[in-house]
Structures are given as C-alpha cells and as structure tokens.
C-alpha positions as CSV (number, residue, x, y, z in Angstrom):
1,M,0.0,0.0,0.0
2,T,2.9,2.4,0.8
3,N,4.6,1.7,-2.5
4,R,1.4,2.1,-4.5
5,A,0.8,5.5,-2.7
6,L,4.4,6.5,-3.6
7,V,3.9,5.7,-7.3
8,L,0.5,7.5,-7.5
9,A,1.9,10.5,-5.6
10,A,4.9,10.7,-8.0
11,L,2.5,10.7,-11.0
12,A,0.1,13.2,-9.5
13,Q,-0.2,16.9,-10.5
14,T,0.0,18.2,-6.9
15,P,2.0,17.3,-3.8
16,T,0.9,14.4,-1.5
17,T,1.3,13.7,2.2
18,I,1.5,10.0,3.0
19,R,0.5,9.4,6.6
20,V,2.2,6.7,8.7
21,P,3.9,4.9,5.8
22,L,5.5,1.5,6.2
23,R,9.3,2.0,6.7
24,S,11.2,-1.0,5.4
25,R,13.8,-2.0,2.8
26,D,11.1,-2.4,0.1
27,T,9.7,1.1,0.7
28,A,13.2,2.7,1.0
29,L,14.0,1.2,-2.4
30,M,10.9,2.6,-3.9
31,V,11.7,6.0,-2.5
32,A,15.2,5.9,-3.9
33,G,13.9,4.8,-7.3
34,L,11.3,7.6,-7.5
35,R,13.9,10.1,-6.4
36,A,16.2,9.0,-9.2
37,L,13.3,9.6,-11.6
38,G,12.9,13.2,-10.5
39,T,10.4,13.0,-7.6
40,T,11.2,14.9,-4.4
41,I,10.4,12.9,-1.3
42,D,10.8,14.2,2.2
43,D,10.7,11.1,4.4
44,G,10.2,12.8,7.8
45,E,9.9,11.1,11.2
46,Q,6.1,10.6,10.9
47,D,4.8,11.3,7.4
48,W,6.3,11.6,4.0
49,R,5.8,14.6,1.6
50,V,5.9,13.7,-2.1
51,E,6.5,16.5,-4.7
52,P,6.1,15.3,-8.2
53,G,8.4,16.6,-10.9
54,P,9.4,15.9,-14.5
55,I,10.3,12.3,-14.9
56,V,13.9,12.1,-16.0
57,G,16.1,9.4,-17.6
58,S,19.7,8.6,-17.8
59,V,19.5,6.9,-14.3
60,A,20.0,3.5,-12.7
61,I,17.6,2.0,-10.2
62,D,18.3,-0.7,-7.7
63,V,15.2,-2.8,-7.0
64,G,16.8,-5.0,-4.3
65,L,14.4,-7.9,-3.9
66,A,11.3,-5.8,-4.0
67,G,8.7,-7.2,-6.4
68,T,6.7,-3.9,-6.3
69,V,9.7,-1.9,-7.3
70,M,10.9,-4.2,-10.1
71,R,7.3,-4.3,-11.5
72,F,5.8,-0.9,-10.7
73,L,8.6,1.3,-11.8
74,P,9.3,0.2,-15.4
75,P,5.9,1.5,-16.5
76,V,6.7,4.8,-14.9
77,A,10.1,4.8,-16.6
78,T,8.4,4.7,-20.0
79,L,7.4,8.3,-19.3
80,A,11.0,9.4,-18.6
81,T,13.1,11.4,-21.1
82,G,16.0,9.0,-21.5
83,D,17.2,5.5,-20.6
84,V,16.4,4.0,-17.2
85,S,18.2,0.8,-16.2
86,F,17.0,-1.6,-13.6
87,D,18.8,-4.3,-11.6
88,G,18.7,-5.8,-8.1
89,D,19.8,-8.6,-5.8
90,E,20.8,-11.9,-7.4
91,A,17.6,-13.5,-6.4
92,A,15.6,-10.7,-8.0
93,R,17.1,-11.8,-11.4
94,H,15.1,-15.0,-11.1
95,R,11.7,-13.4,-10.3
96,P,9.2,-13.4,-13.1
97,L,8.8,-10.1,-15.0
98,Q,8.2,-11.0,-18.6
99,P,4.4,-10.3,-18.7
100,V,5.0,-6.7,-17.6
101,L,7.7,-6.2,-20.2
102,D,5.6,-7.8,-22.9
103,G,2.6,-5.7,-21.9
104,L,4.6,-2.5,-22.0
105,A,6.1,-3.4,-25.4
106,A,2.6,-4.0,-26.8
107,L,1.6,-0.6,-25.5
108,G,4.5,1.0,-27.4
109,A,7.4,1.0,-25.0
110,D,11.0,0.3,-26.0
111,I,12.7,-2.0,-23.5
112,T,15.9,-4.0,-23.7
113,S,15.9,-7.2,-21.6
114,P,17.9,-10.1,-23.0
115,S,16.4,-12.6,-20.6
116,G,13.0,-11.2,-20.0
117,R,14.0,-10.5,-16.4
118,L,16.5,-8.3,-14.7
119,P,18.7,-6.5,-15.7
120,L,16.8,-4.4,-18.1
121,T,16.7,-0.9,-19.7
122,V,13.6,1.2,-20.5
123,H,14.3,3.6,-23.3
124,G,11.9,6.4,-22.2
125,R,10.5,8.8,-24.8
126,G,8.6,11.0,-22.3
127,W,5.3,9.5,-23.2
128,L,3.5,6.2,-23.9
129,L,0.6,5.7,-26.2
130,G,-1.2,3.0,-24.2
131,G,-4.2,1.1,-25.4
132,S,-5.4,-2.5,-24.9
133,V,-3.1,-5.3,-23.9
134,T,-3.4,-9.0,-23.0
135,V,-1.2,-10.5,-20.3
136,D,-0.9,-13.7,-18.4
137,A,-0.9,-12.7,-14.8
138,S,-1.2,-16.2,-13.3
139,Q,2.2,-15.8,-11.7
140,S,1.5,-12.5,-9.9
141,S,-1.3,-10.0,-9.6
142,M,1.4,-7.3,-9.7
143,F,1.6,-7.7,-13.4
144,V,-1.9,-6.2,-13.7
145,S,-1.3,-3.6,-10.9
146,A,1.9,-2.4,-12.6
147,L,0.2,-1.5,-15.8
148,L,-2.8,0.0,-14.1
149,L,-0.9,2.3,-11.7
150,A,0.8,4.3,-14.5
151,A,-2.1,4.1,-16.9
152,P,-3.7,7.5,-16.2
153,R,-0.5,9.1,-17.6
154,F,-0.5,7.1,-20.9
155,A,-2.0,9.0,-23.8
156,N,-4.8,6.4,-24.3
157,G,-5.0,5.0,-20.9
158,V,-4.9,1.2,-20.6
159,E,-7.2,-1.8,-20.9
160,V,-5.6,-4.9,-19.3
161,V,-7.0,-8.3,-20.2
162,H,-5.8,-11.3,-18.3
163,S,-5.5,-14.5,-20.3
164,G,-4.4,-17.6,-18.5
165,P,-5.0,-19.6,-15.3
166,R,-6.3,-18.0,-12.2
167,V,-4.8,-14.7,-11.1
168,P,-3.4,-15.0,-7.5
169,S,-3.8,-12.5,-4.8
170,M,-6.8,-10.7,-6.4
171,P,-7.3,-8.5,-3.3
172,H,-4.1,-6.7,-4.3
173,I,-5.6,-5.7,-7.6
174,A,-8.7,-4.5,-5.7
175,M,-6.3,-2.4,-3.6
176,T,-4.7,-0.9,-6.7
177,V,-8.1,-0.1,-8.2
178,A,-9.4,1.5,-5.0
179,M,-6.3,3.7,-4.6
180,L,-6.4,4.8,-8.2
181,R,-10.0,5.9,-7.7
182,Q,-9.1,7.7,-4.5
183,A,-6.5,9.6,-6.6
184,G,-9.2,10.6,-9.1
185,A,-8.6,8.0,-11.8
186,I,-11.6,6.6,-13.8
187,V,-11.2,2.8,-13.4
188,E,-13.6,0.2,-14.7
189,H,-13.4,-3.4,-13.6
190,I,-15.2,-4.7,-16.6
191,D,-15.2,-8.4,-15.6
192,S,-13.1,-10.8,-13.6
193,H,-10.3,-10.7,-16.2
194,T,-10.5,-7.1,-17.6
195,W,-9.7,-3.7,-16.2
196,R,-9.8,-0.3,-17.9
197,V,-8.2,2.9,-16.8
198,E,-8.9,6.2,-18.6
199,P,-6.2,8.8,-19.1
200,G,-6.4,11.8,-16.8
201,P,-4.9,13.8,-14.0
202,L,-4.1,12.3,-10.6
203,R,-4.4,14.0,-7.2
204,L,-4.2,12.3,-3.8
205,D,-3.4,15.3,-1.5
206,E,-3.3,13.0,1.5
207,F,-3.2,9.2,1.9
208,R,-3.2,7.3,5.2
209,V,-1.5,3.8,5.1
210,E,-3.2,1.0,7.0
211,P,-1.2,-1.2,9.4
212,D,0.4,-4.1,7.5
213,L,-1.9,-7.0,8.3
214,S,0.4,-9.6,6.7
215,N,3.1,-8.5,9.1
216,A,0.7,-9.1,11.9
217,A,0.3,-12.8,10.9
218,P,3.2,-14.3,13.0
219,F,2.2,-12.3,16.1
220,L,-1.4,-13.4,16.0
221,A,-0.3,-16.9,15.2
222,A,1.9,-16.8,18.4
223,A,-1.3,-16.7,20.5
224,A,-2.7,-19.8,18.7
225,V,0.6,-21.7,19.2
226,T,1.2,-20.9,22.8
227,G,-2.4,-20.7,24.2
228,G,-1.8,-17.0,25.0
229,S,-3.4,-13.8,23.9
230,V,-2.2,-11.2,21.4
231,C,-4.0,-7.9,20.5
232,V,-3.1,-6.0,17.3
233,P,-4.5,-2.4,17.5
234,G,-5.5,-0.3,14.4
235,W,-7.0,-3.2,12.5
236,P,-9.2,-1.6,9.8
237,E,-12.9,-2.5,9.8
238,V,-12.9,-2.7,6.0
239,T,-9.8,-3.4,3.9
240,T,-8.5,-4.7,0.6
241,Q,-5.5,-6.3,2.3
242,P,-5.2,-10.1,1.8
243,G,-4.1,-10.3,5.4
244,E,-7.7,-10.0,6.4
245,H,-8.0,-13.7,5.4
246,L,-5.8,-14.6,8.4
247,L,-8.6,-14.2,10.9
248,N,-10.7,-16.9,9.2
249,L,-7.7,-19.1,8.9
250,L,-6.9,-18.8,12.7
251,T,-10.5,-19.5,13.6
252,R,-10.6,-22.6,11.4
253,M,-7.4,-23.9,12.9
254,G,-8.7,-23.6,16.5
255,A,-8.0,-20.1,17.8
256,E,-10.6,-17.7,19.1
257,V,-10.7,-14.3,17.3
258,E,-12.3,-11.2,18.7
259,R,-12.9,-8.0,16.7
260,G,-13.1,-4.9,18.8
261,D,-13.0,-1.1,18.2
262,E,-10.3,-1.0,15.5
263,A,-8.4,-3.9,17.1
264,V,-8.2,-7.7,16.8
265,T,-7.4,-10.1,19.6
266,V,-6.5,-13.7,19.1
267,N,-6.7,-16.2,22.0
268,G,-5.1,-19.6,21.9
269,T,-7.3,-22.5,23.0
270,G,-4.7,-25.1,23.5
271,R,-5.4,-26.9,20.3
272,L,-4.3,-26.5,16.7
273,R,-6.1,-28.5,14.0
274,G,-5.2,-29.1,10.4
275,I,-7.4,-27.7,7.6
276,D,-7.9,-27.9,3.8
277,A,-7.7,-24.3,2.5
278,D,-7.3,-22.4,-0.8
279,L,-5.0,-19.5,0.0
280,G,-4.6,-18.2,-3.6
281,D,-6.0,-14.8,-2.6
282,A,-3.7,-14.5,0.5
283,P,-0.2,-15.8,-0.4
284,E,1.5,-13.6,2.3
285,I,0.0,-15.6,5.1
286,V,1.0,-19.0,3.7
287,T,4.3,-19.3,5.6
288,T,2.5,-18.6,8.9
289,A,-0.2,-21.1,7.9
290,V,2.4,-23.7,7.3
291,A,4.1,-23.1,10.6
292,L,0.7,-23.6,12.3
293,A,0.1,-26.7,10.2
294,A,3.4,-28.3,11.3
295,L,2.4,-27.9,14.9
296,A,-1.2,-29.0,14.5
297,D,-2.8,-32.3,15.5
298,S,-4.0,-33.3,12.1
299,P,-2.9,-32.9,8.4
300,T,-3.2,-29.7,6.4
301,R,-3.5,-29.2,2.7
302,L,-3.0,-25.7,1.2
303,R,-4.0,-25.2,-2.4
304,G,-4.0,-22.4,-5.0
305,I,-0.5,-21.3,-4.2
306,A,1.7,-22.6,-7.0
307,H,2.8,-19.0,-7.8
308,L,4.8,-19.0,-4.5
309,R,7.5,-20.7,-6.5
310,G,8.3,-17.3,-8.0
311,H,8.4,-15.2,-4.9
312,E,11.5,-14.0,-3.0
313,T,12.5,-17.7,-3.1
314,D,10.7,-20.8,-4.2
315,R,8.6,-20.8,-1.0
316,L,7.0,-24.2,-1.6
317,K,10.3,-25.9,-1.9
318,A,11.9,-23.9,0.9
319,L,9.0,-24.7,3.3
320,T,9.1,-28.4,2.4
321,V,12.9,-28.6,2.8
322,E,13.0,-26.8,6.2
323,I,10.1,-28.7,7.8
324,N,11.5,-32.0,6.7
325,R,15.0,-31.0,7.9
326,L,13.5,-30.5,11.4
327,G,11.9,-34.0,11.3
328,G,8.5,-33.0,10.0
329,D,6.6,-34.3,7.0
330,A,5.8,-31.8,4.2
331,E,5.1,-32.6,0.6
332,E,4.8,-30.3,-2.4
333,T,1.8,-30.8,-4.7
334,T,1.2,-29.2,-8.1
335,D,-0.5,-26.1,-6.6
336,G,0.5,-26.2,-2.9
337,L,1.6,-28.2,0.1
338,I,0.5,-31.1,2.3
339,V,1.8,-31.0,5.9
340,R,1.4,-34.0,8.1
341,P,2.3,-33.2,11.7
342,R,5.2,-35.1,13.3
343,P,7.4,-34.2,16.3
344,L,9.9,-31.6,15.3
345,H,13.4,-31.3,16.7
346,A,16.0,-28.5,17.2
347,G,17.9,-27.2,14.2
348,A,18.8,-24.2,12.1
349,V,16.2,-22.9,9.7
350,E,17.5,-21.3,6.4
351,T,15.6,-18.2,5.3
352,Y,16.9,-17.9,1.7
353,A,16.9,-14.1,2.0
354,D,13.1,-14.4,2.3
355,H,11.5,-12.3,5.2
356,R,8.5,-14.6,5.5
357,M,10.7,-17.7,5.9
358,A,12.3,-16.0,8.9
359,T,8.9,-15.3,10.5
360,F,7.8,-18.9,9.7
361,A,10.8,-20.1,11.7
362,A,10.1,-17.7,14.6
363,V,6.6,-19.2,15.0
364,L,8.0,-22.7,15.0
365,G,10.5,-21.7,17.7
366,L,7.6,-20.9,20.1
367,R,6.9,-24.6,20.4
368,V,10.1,-26.4,19.3
369,P,13.2,-25.8,21.6
370,D,16.5,-24.6,20.2
371,I,15.3,-23.4,16.8
372,S,17.9,-21.0,15.3
373,I,17.1,-18.7,12.4
374,V,19.8,-18.0,9.7
375,D,19.8,-14.3,8.7
376,I,16.9,-13.0,10.9
377,E,17.8,-9.6,9.5
378,T,16.1,-10.4,6.3
379,T,12.8,-9.4,8.0
380,A,13.9,-5.8,7.4
381,K,12.6,-6.2,3.9
382,T,9.1,-5.4,5.2
383,M,9.5,-5.1,9.0
384,P,12.9,-3.7,10.3
385,G,11.7,-3.8,13.9
386,F,10.6,-7.5,13.9
387,V,13.2,-8.8,16.4
388,D,12.4,-6.1,19.0
389,L,8.6,-6.5,18.5
390,W,8.9,-10.3,18.8
391,T,11.1,-10.4,21.9
392,G,9.0,-7.6,23.5
393,M,5.8,-9.6,22.9
394,L,7.4,-12.7,24.5
395,S,8.6,-10.8,27.6
396,S,5.3,-9.1,28.2
C-alpha cells in the first residue's frame, strides 16, 4: 500500500502527504527509485511529503528484492526522457517479470531485456501511447497492478485483459483499483479478467496507510501456538489487504478471534487442528499457515499457491525442505503443500533471503526448543523492527 501510494503521488499533479507509511527496505528502495526519476520525497519522522516533478532518464535504479519496485517502476520509466536501467539482488534476477515487459512493449514501450528478467533498460521517450493489452498474470497479480498504476499518464490509458490460469492475490488488484479511484482516476473493472483505466490527472493530497496485516500474521499466530493472547491495534474495519484472510484461517485452525473497536485479539485454545484451504488470494499468510500446520494435531492441505515458487525464493520448496529438515513431513503438490504433523526437533532454519521464511521459523520456535534462524535480519525487507517487537511480545 505504501509503495502504491508513492507511485501515484509521483505521477500526480500536486504534492501528496503520505501518513504513517511503512518504513522498510522495500519502501526505501521505492523512495530511492522515484527520487532517481525526479520525484522529491521528504521522508520525515512521521509522514512523507511527495512533490512530483518531471520524470527524468539517464538513471539506474536498484530494485533490491522488492517485487513492487521491479514491476511498478518500469511502466513509470516509459514516461522518462532517456534511458532508465534496472537491476537488483541476485535472487531478483530469477523473479518473473516477462508479462510486464511484454505488456509495455505491446503498448508502445521500447525495452531491452535479453532474458525477459532483470537486468533491463527502459528507453523512455517522455510518453507512452497505451491502449489495450493482454497479459498472463497467473504468476503474480502485480503484473496487472503495474500496468494500471501508471495508466492515467498514458495517452490512451490502458485496458488490461488477463488471459491464462487464475490470477493469484486478487485483493491486491482491488487495492490498486481503490487507490487509483481515490487519486481521481476513472477505473472500470469490466469483468473478472478485464480492467480499464482512462487517461487523466491524478491527485491524492493525503493518503493514510493502513497497518500491515500480513506483518501481523506471525504475532497473532503466536497466540494460537502458545495458548496465549495477542492484540493488534489499528486493524481496519474494511480493507482490501489479503491479510484479512488470516482471521478466518486462525478460527478454522482452532483459535478464538475477537474483533473490537479497531483492534483484533487472538486467544489460543490449547489446540491447533489441520485444515484444507485455498490461499490463492492471500499468499502472504502461507508461511504462517504452514508453521501452524506443522504444529497441528491433524494434516493440512494448502491449495492455489503454485505461484509462490516465483516469490523471493521458491517458497513451496523452501518450506518443504525446512520442515522435513526438522523431522517433519511436508510434501509439495502441483499447486500447494501437504503438511502431516510429526514431532519436530531442534535445528537451524534457512531463510533464503526471504523475510517470510524468517517469521515462519520464529513461529516454530515458540513450540520447538532450540530453533535458530539463519539471517533473521532479512525481516527488514518489510519489518525492520521485527526482532524487538517479537522479543517484546514474549517478555510481556
């Protein structure tokens, strides 16, 4: 949500104040990328002030391992006057990107990318014609969001038609559409596979970022695992965030969930049960769900998540390897995982530079003695204060 707000603010006609933004490696990379393209961003202690400016070229942008940066900024770079090169972490060079590049090329962009992935160069001409484009977004909903976010600045806007298997994480496209409309864009969700954005000016003025519900997942799961109680304040009554699915997941697995006045409390009941669930709309909570499944008293099958093989790491493989390394029983399927509970033992959990693998291991460590986490600092990708928040929760 923070990175979407930053992109819209950079493309707007007037300055924007972003209230309580998420401060993390991913958002810092987006800020740096937009600054390189000519946007002035004052990232103060509380809020950020974004002053849009002419989009410039002849710059290089480091995307790190941030999917939003590597997918949302190339469309913006087509509006630059000059070349804009993109590269990132080694793992980022393996993340899928081709549908965004193919889509931009069909809309009139000139892009050099020998492999269809990073590194790449956008040869900006200061404008893009736009029009109708068909993409396969079955690997990531970001492919649709990337084209929609910059669409109001394209001469003819954009119509995006998805052609292929199911689009994962559809709530994130709903988030993009809602934020575009809040910025004054005319957006039509024609059907389940088609979106249309008209060309026109953008103006946000002020945008308040919701708490990150996906980042709340391991903390609420901690209550379910330990039989304790955890309250997360600021939980929105209505949200497009996929993290909202976590509450139903926890209830189904045996925890008690209470919704109060802009707060959610989870109480553990002393039992965790396995479930059969389709998490295609909420991939961010899969690692937490798998940790709970490994500690449950019956098997779990998670479906609709084959696209996790293209995230920061191949999460399905990583989760399977790490659970089995600890003595568990996890099996990959075509579109997900089966986890059969077995007693787990001590060991080191690899994170593969993936922030959600680190929080997965933290949840396991609440029940399994002597779990160590390799590179816990990778949580800074989306939550730099994770360790302090986690240890603070455990000592309260």
